[in-house]
C-alpha positions, -999 to 999 in steps of 0.1 A, spaced: -209 -124 -4 -191 -97 16 -192 -112 51 -192 -78 67 -228 -77 55 -232 -40 53 -232 -14 26 -212 17 25 -221 47 3 -193 73 -1 -181 100 -24 -148 100 -44 -146 134 -60 -109 141 -68 -102 154 -93 -134 161 -112 -161 138 -99 -178 163 -75 -198 174 -105 -214 139 -106 -232 144 -73 -237 181 -70 -236 212 -92 -203 230 -87 -176 252 -102 -152 223 -106 -118 239 -101 -94 230 -72 -90 265 -59 -128 270 -56 -138 268 -20 -172 272 -4 -191 266 28 -205 231 29 -235 215 46 -253 182 40 -286 169 53 -294 133 44 -317 104 55 -305 68 60 -315 35 76 -321 35 113 -290 14 120 -268 35 97 -248 67 104 -232 94 84 -198 111 86 -192 143 66 -170 175 66 -176 198 95 -196 197 127 -226 174 134 -256 199 135 -285 175 140 -292 138 144 -328 126 146 -344 92 146 -379 89 130 -404 64 119 -388 63 84 -352 61 97 -324 84 107 -316 119 95 -283 137 101 -269 171 91 -233 184 91 -220 219 83 -188 238 81 -181 274 93 -151 276 70 -146 271 33 -139 236 18 -123 229 -17 -151 215 -39 -132 182 -46 -128 176 -9 -164 179 1 -175 145 11 -198 122 31 -200 84 38 -231 65 51 -230 30 64 -234 7 94 -202 20 109 -185 12 141 -164 40 155 -132 37 175 -121 70 190 -96 88 212 -85 123 219 -54 143 211 -58 171 237 -92 186 227 -91 171 192 -114 141 186 -96 115 165 -115 85 152 -115 55 129 -148 45 113 -151 10 98 -180 -12 87 -194 -33 115 -176 -66 119 -145 -57 99 -115 -65 120 -84 -44 122 -57 -31 146 -76 0 153 -60 9 186 -26 9 169 -40 29 140 -53 55 163 -19 57 181 -1 62 148 -25 90 137 -22 108 171 16 105 170 17 118 134 -6 147 142 17 157 170 48 155 147 32 176 120 20 202 145 56 206 156 69 209 121 40 229 106 11 246 123 -16 233 147 -41 208 132 -67 232 116 -101 214 118 -126 204 145 -120 166 141 -100 140 123 -118 109 112 -102 81 92 -130 63 74 -123 28 60 -144 18 30 -148 -13 8 -139 -16 -29 -114 12 -28 -77 6 -31 -61 39 -21 -69 70 -1 -84 105 -5 -78 133 19 -114 148 23 -112 177 46 -112 164 82 -124 130 70 -99 109 51 -113 79 32 -90 49 28 -96 14 14 -101 -11 42 -79 -35 23 -50 -10 26 -54 4 61 -63 -22 88 -26 -32 95 -8 0 107 22 -21 117 28 -27 79 50 -1 62 26 3 32 -5 8 54 14 32 77 27 53 48 -7 56 32 -23 67 65 4 93 72 4 105 35 -34 112 37 -31 128 71 -4 152 57 -29 165 32 -49 180 60 -23 208 59 -13 207 22 -44 201 1 -71 209 27 -60 239 48 -41 253 18 -51 238 -16 -38 242 -51 -49 268 -77 -49 245 -107 -44 208 -114 -9 217 -127 -1 226 -92 -10 191 -80 27 185 -71 26 209 -42 1 189 -22 11 154 -34 49 161 -31 45 175 4 22 146 15 48 121 1 76 139 19 56 140 51 47 103 49 84 94 51 90 119 78 62 104 98 75 69 93 111 79 103 106 63 137 107 29 120 130 37 91 159 52 110 159 49 148 194 63 149 181 98 138 212 103 117 198 133 100 191 117 66 164 131 44 146 100 31 156 104 -5 160 66 -10 122 63 -4 115 83 -36 118 75 -73 122 92 -106 104 75 -135 112 86 -170 84 107 -187 67 114 -154 70 151 -151 63 170 -119 42 195 -139 27 182 -171 3 207 -187 -4 183 -216 -22 157 -193 -59 159 -184 -65 163 -146 -73 127 -140 -41 116 -159 -18 138 -139 -15 113 -110 18 98 -122 49 94 -100 60 129 -111 38 149 -87 44 124 -59 80 110 -58 98 133 -82 82 163 -65 92 150 -30 127 146 -43 127 182 -55 114 194 -21 141 173 -4 168 189 -25 154 223 -15 154 212 22 190 200 20 202 233 4 185 257 28 185 237 60 159 224 84 146 256 101 144 277 69 126 248 51 100 241 78 97 278 86 89 286 50 62 259 49 47 274 81 46 308 64 29 293 34 2 277 56 -4 309 76 -4 332 46 -27 311 25 -49 296 53 -82 284 38 -70 295 4 -50 282 -25 -14 285 -38 1 281 -72 35 268 -84 52 302 -89 41 315 -55 51 283 -37 86 282 -52 89 319 -47 84 314 -9 117 296 -9 136 320 -32 151 342 -4 168 311 10 177 295 -23 190 325 -42 183 331 -79 204 303 -94 190 275 -72 155 289 -76 159 288 -114 171 252 -113 141 243 -92 117 258 -117 134 239 -145 132 207 -126 94 210 -126 92 201 -163 123 178 -165 112 146 -182 139 123 -169 160 123 -200 196 116 -192 231 126 -205 260 103 -203 291 110 -182 319 85 -183 335 80 -149 372 72 -152 384 47 -126 417 64 -120 402 97 -112 382 110 -83 352 89 -92 369 58 -80 346 44 -53 364 12 -43 373 12 -6 409 23 -1 415 16 36 406 -12 60 370 -8 72 359 17 46 324 11 33 308 27 2 278 49 12 261 68 -16 246 102 -7 253 102 31 225 127 38 201 107 16 189 138 -1 185 121 -35 166 92 -50 184 58 -51 215 60 -72 205 34 -97 179 58 -111 208 80 -121 230 54 -138 226 42 -174 238 6 -171 233 1 -209 266 19 -216 286 -5 -193 284 -42 -202 301 -51 -169 270 -41 -149 280 -11 -127 250 -18 -104 265 -51 -93 300 -37 -90 290 -7 -69 267 -28 -48 296 -51 -39 313 -21 -23 283 -14 -1 282 -48 15 306 -53 44 332 -80 39 351 -75 72 341 -72 109 353 -36 109 330 -28 79 301 -45 97 307 -23 127 308 8 104 275 -3 88 258 -4 122 269 32 127 257 43 93 220 49 100 189 30 89 186 41 53 222 30 45 218 -3 64 187 -10 43 206 -2 11 234 -25 20 212 -54 32 192 -52 0 224 -66 -16 226 -95 8 238 -105 43 274 -95 52 296 -125 50 313 -119 84 279 -121 102 278 -156 117 248 -175 132 260 -169 168 263 -131 163 232 -127 142 208 -117 170 232 -90 182 236 -78 146 198 -76 141 194 -57 173 220 -32 162 201 -22 130 182 10 131 154 3 105 126 -22 107 129 -29 69 167 -34 74 159 -60 101 135 -78 78 160 -78 49 187 -92 72 164 -121 83 153 -129 47 189 -128 36 200 -150 64 173 -175 55 186 -175 19 221 -182 30 210 -210 54 189 -226 27 218 -229 2 220 -266 -6 258 -263 -8 261 -250 28 278 -272 53 251 -291 73 265 -281 106 264 -244 96 229 -248 83 219 -263 117 235 -233 134 215 -209 113 183 -228 120 190 -225 157 197 -188 154 167 -180 132 140 -201 149 136 -180 181 137 -147 160 108 -160 138 88 -175 167 61 -157 186 38 -143 198 46 -115 204 61 -113 169 90 -90 161 80 -56 147 99 -62 115 78 -93 106 48 -70 102 65 -39 89 80 -57 59 55 -85 50 62 -79 13 97 -92 18 101 -128 6 106 -149 38 98 -181 19 134 -193 22 129 -193 60 105 -222 55 134 -243 43 154 -235 74 128 -237 101 98 -260 104 70 -235 96 43 -261 100 55 -268 136 66 -233 145 33 -217 136 11 -247 145 -13 -226 166 -18 -202 138 -25 -229 112 -50 -245 135 -67 -212 142 -70 -205 105 -83 -239 97 -110 -235 124 -122 -203 108 -135 -171 125 -134 -161 152 -104 -182 162 -89 -176 128 -91 -139 128 -54 -132 130 -43 -97 122 -40 -88 86 -3 -79 91 5 -114 105 -15 -131 78 7 -113 53 37 -127 70 24 -163 71 15 -160 34 52 -164 27 54 -200 39 46 -229 17 27 -256 35 25 -293 25 3 -295 -6 -25 -314 11 -28 -288 39 -30 -256 20 -68 -257 14 -76 -268 49 -53 -240 64 -65 -211 42 -99 -222 29 -120 -210 58 -102 -177 58 -113 -172 22 -148 -183 29 -156 -168 63 -132 -140 73 -150 -106 78 -118 -90 65 -119 -87 27 -82 -82 28 -77 -115 46 -100 -133 22 -82 -119 -8 -48 -130 7 -61 -165 14 -75 -168 -21 -42 -158 -36 -23 -183 -15 -46 -211 -25 -46 -201 -62 -8 -198 -63 -4 -233 -49 -24 -250 -77 6 -260 -97 21 -278 -66 -9 -300 -61 -12 -336 -72 -39 -345 -96 -60 -361 -69 -62 -328 -50 -74 -307 -80 -112 -317 -78 -114 -303 -42 -97 -271 -53 -121 -268 -83 -151 -273 -59 -137 -246 -36 -134 -221 -64 -169 -229 -76 -182 -223 -41 -166 -189 -40 -179 -180 -75 -214 -189 -65 -213 -170 -32 -193 -138 -35 -202 -104 -49 -167 -89 -42 -150 -84 -75 -115 -90 -63 -124 -124 -48 -146 -133 -78 -117 -126 -102 -94 -149 -83 -120 -176 -81 -127 -174 -118 -90 -177 -125 -89 -206 -101 -116 -224 -120 -98 -219 -153 -66 -233 -138 -83 -264 -122 -107 -273 -151 -113 -310 -157 -110 -326 -191 -148 -330 -196 -178 -308 -193 -194 -334 -171 -166 -332 -145 -170 -294 -146 -207 -295 -141 -206 -280 -106 -184 -252 -117 -206 -244 -147 -236 -243 -124 -218 -218 -101 -210 -196 -132 -246 -195 -142 -255 -184 -107 -228 -157 -107 -239 -144 -141 -274 -139 -128 -261 -115 -102 -263 -79 -113 -236 -66 -89 -209 -86 -105 -216 -74 -141 -180 -60 -146 -167 -96 -146 -194 -111 -168 -172 -114 -198 -145 -132 -179 -171 -156 -164 -185 -164 -199 -151 -172 -212 -142 -194 -183 -175 -212 -188 -166 -218 -225 -132 -233 -213 -150 -256 -189 -173 -270 -215 -141 -284 -232 -155 -282 -267 -187 -301 -258 -213 -283 -281 -243 -297 -262 -229 -285 -228 -222 -250 -242 -257 -248 -257 -272 -258 -223 -251 -232 -206 -261 -205 -230 -298 -215 -227 -295 -211 -189 -289 -174 -194 -320 -167 -214 -335 -134 -202 -304 -125 -182 -291 -90 -188 -253 -92 -193 -227 -66 -201 -225 -59 -238 -191 -75 -241 -202 -106 -222 -233 -109 -244 -210 -107 -275 -187 -135 -260 -218 -156 -253 -229 -153 -290 -194 -159 -303 -169 -173 -278 -141 -174 -303 -134 -138 -291 -125 -151 -256 
């Protein structure tokens, strides 16, 4: 089961689900005063929009009431009830808090620090934070975030590690909505891009501290994308289908181009005017773009309007190598840098490689990677975004083991540092490398990878593949304390989620994987940590010797029989399928676990998968399958699962 052992009841209303829990005029521009008065268990508490009006304990439990003295968009009216622990701080007179289910671990002090820092930044760029509180509420079984007014809800599996770039960006994105989306909302769902594009832009601005310490004045364009057929404004899509990359990344790119054309003060000044003029109101696309028109002029304004419905279709333009499009370095030390102000999306979104069989991506990339000491020096002066782009190609050849620590220290972006280390490990792991040079790289990398304290980049970029580092350093010895703590289980094994993501990269000896990660999957109070451990164990199945497979099968059966968390259950069911024995008799323990799971109502969405796995495990034994089916007499399954049980040929 979920080892946090507490329920959480919460609303998710955007775009149209508010009508499922209250009568309403369900359009985004509709705003109303909001109050809510609910009862709950004596040990539970409630968070909702507005101010706490009353809080009473009685014989039948607790009763709490919240109310606002300002209007709230219908889709952002919200509440959550649960056995929450609250971590809090102040930003001046503003209470800032993180709410999480009791017992769920996380780096909450750092999370509060990042929220307070980002509020301060947005107040400088925009207008003062507009509400009486800001609460970040972490909830289970939710993989994203929603910017309810004054009380953002985020999935606890995406938010407990603020040192990770993905967690950080999500947190800052949702905070940015307090200005665009909450203080000023949108008139129609076709205007979705205004709030989502602005929140996407603000997320990168808030993360700039870690993306470009040099402050080179770049505009974060490389962080955005432009996917074909994802329009910024797409009237043909229903509201719940509009959440493509168009209103997010493509819209942020459009806003960034406006920013680059009119300059910093006019850009942020116009946004301040929008927020002040439409405070506790709504704005539409024409009015929003019209606010920039006096700075853009008629031609650029018209182009911006056309861009809203551009579908990503491309036209071909041949670049002649002997003309001004020649990008090869012409002088010693020159280094190719695309889009120096970083106002646009990565260049490869704009190139149709199908018209050039010689792969222009590889050819251009080779010009971005330094090949001389002078080019390396120029790269270190180029700013974080350009360093990241270059290191995404590989490690500059002139960087030697003895100079690597200084090179790393000279980089201005945490993800660039992570890429440099990952690339150095790949170089050092090359079987053709001279043994002496390999030893030198090992000596250079070991102290950089060791800890605690661990380098900031190890947690900022856990999604990078550091696995090659395990071929250069002895990960079993270097992280011996961590492996021992994990094997012991909680509380000793409650390492931070961010550090667990980093350790996930390293392959352990086959016989130690289950002992190292098994108790994390069984016992951690962090669902994120449990999911990560399950994934590590499942992904190592193919590396195990036949004699290790029964223990793995027993482990997955144990999880199937005990968990009600769908993500964990899915991985365990997949693990049973991958570790099945040749006979139904050998799979008896797993089949018993599947019977137990199928009798659990809360896991109904995976009933069909469980039935099909059970059919696999009976291995064609008609008697064993008949016995399994009989064990489910009277059990109410999902319709699809019942059909599979009657005719497993559909599995």
